[in-house]
N, C-alpha and C positions, 0 to 999 in steps of 0.2 A: 378596473380603474384603480388608481391609487386612493389611499384613505382620504377622507374629507378633511378640509382645512377650514379654519374660521375665515380666512381670506379666500374669495373666489379664485379658483385656478382656471386659467384660460389657455387654450392652444392658439398661439399667434402664428398663422400661416403666411409666409412671405414667398410668393412665387409669381413670376410674370406670365405663366401659362394659365389662362382662365379655366381650362378643362381640369388641370391638376388642382387648382384652388377649389373648384366646385366639387370634384370627386372626394377630396380630403374633407371638405366641410360636411358632405353627406355621410361619408364613412365614420367620421368622428362624432357627428351629431347622433347617428344611430347607436353609437357606443356610449352615449351619455356625456360626451365632452362638450364644453362651451368653446366656441371658436370665434376668432376675428381674422379677417382676410386683408392682405396687403399685396399690391401689385409689384412693389419694389422696396428696397431698403430705405430709400429716402422718405417714402410715405409712412413707413413704420416709424422712423425716427421723428417725423413731424408730429406724430400723435403720441409718441412714447411718454409715459409718466413713470416716475420712480417707484410708485406704489404697485405697478403691474406685477402680478405673480402668475406662474404657470410654466409654460414651456414654449419656446420659439422653434417652429419648424421652418427652416429657410433653405431655399434652393442655393446651391453653390454658385451657379452662374446666373446673375441677374443683370438687367440693364443698369449701368452705373456701378454702384458699390456691390461687391459680391457678398454672398452669405457669410463667409468667414470674416470679411472686412466689417460687415455689420456686427458680427459677434464681438470683434475686437473693439469697435466703437462703443457698443453698449457696456462692455467691461470697463472701458476708459472713463465712463461717467459714473462708475461705482455700482452698477447693477450686476448681481450674480445670477440673474434669471437664466435657466439652462437652455442650451441650444441643441437641436438635432439638425444636422446638415444633410440635405438630400440632393442627389445629383444624377444626371444621366451620363456624366462625363467624369466618373471617379478615377482618381489616380493616387498613387502612394504619397507624393509630395502634398497634394491637396488634403488628403486625410490626416497626414502628420500635422499640417498647419492647423487644421480644425481641432485636433485633440490637444495641441499645445495651447490653444485658446480655450481649453476646457469644455469642448463639445461633449455631450452625453453619448452621441453616436454619429456615425457617418454612414448613410444608407444610400445604396445605388438604386436608381429606378430601372425597371419597374420593381418597386419594393414589396416585400411581404407585409401584409396588413398587421399580422401578429408581431412582427419585428418592430414595426413603427409604433404600435400601441405600447409594446414593452419599453421602448426607448422613452416615449412620452411619460409613461407611468414612473420610470426611473427619475425623470426630470421632476415630476410632481412630488415624488417622495423627498427629493432633495429640497424642493421649495417648501414643503410642509415643515421639514426640520428647520429650515432657515427662518421661516415666518414665526414658528414657535419660539425659536431662540431669541428673535427680535422682540417678541412680546414679553418674554421672560426678562430681558434686559430692561425694557421699559418699566416693568413692574418693580424690578429691583431699584431702578433709579427713583421711582416714585416713593419707595420706602426710605431711601437715603435722604430724600428731600424733606421728610418729616422730622429729621434730627435737628436739634438746635445747634447753634454755633459751638457751645460748650460740649455738647454730646459728640460732635464731630471731632473735637480735640481729644476727648477721652478715647474715642474709637481709634483714632490714629495711633495713639500710644499703646492701646490694648492689643492691636493686631501686630505690633512690634514685639510683643511678649513681655511688656512691662507690667509689674504688679501694682496693686492699688496704692501702696505707700509711695512707690517711685513716681507714679502718675500724679499723686497728690502733691508731692514735693515740687515737681516740674510745673504744675499749674497753680500752685499756691492755694490749694483747697484741702479739705480734710479727706482722709482715706474713706470715711463713711460716705461723704458726698460723691466720691468717685464710684463707690459701690452702687449708690442710688442711680447715678447716671448710667452705669453699665447695665443695670437691670432694665432701665427704660430703653436703652439702645437695643437690647436683645428682644424686648417686647415689640418695639417698632419694626425691627428687621425680621421678626418671626424666626429667630434662631434659638436653640436650646442650650448651647454651650460655646466656649471660646473657640473650639475647633470649627464649628459651623460658622461662627462669626468671621473667622479668618477666611474660610472657604467663600463666604458671601462676598467679602471685600475683594478677594482675588478675582472672582468671576466678574464682579462689577467693573473692574479696571481693564478687562480685556477689550 
């Protein structure tokens, strides 16, 4: 299995064939994966929450919306949760469409268990990095929120490469006061020098 994440990773199985759902749940459960089962795309969307993390294993041909259409719908609402498309009716155009929608893999039934687990683990690795990046962005935002209005002004000028005297003139304060603000900014943002300060701000703006 993929490395553990602070956020629970779940395999969301979407297949209208009860025997496939049950066999996948058994296989994945024995492998230590948590699963949730859905009979079609519509039931998945009805319960879908933005905070879900893990990997969706969806059949290509479902009653109503197809697995690839489900993937596109989920992408359209801003979720990057990985998809693995499985099918008994694979063809090149369908595979191309799935990969264009950023599917992790396109696997034909009857599938090899190792191949499916490998695809799911790839999806979990992507999710772990995405979740960790999101947590880092939240932590950086919290650090920025600690700055006072004046500190934000000093920060804005500092990351543009302006020196203390120039910042002081622009803000109508003394160079010494600018240095005090800059020291406090670096302490609050937990950076050691101006280069790290610039890197922090650039990352926070992404």
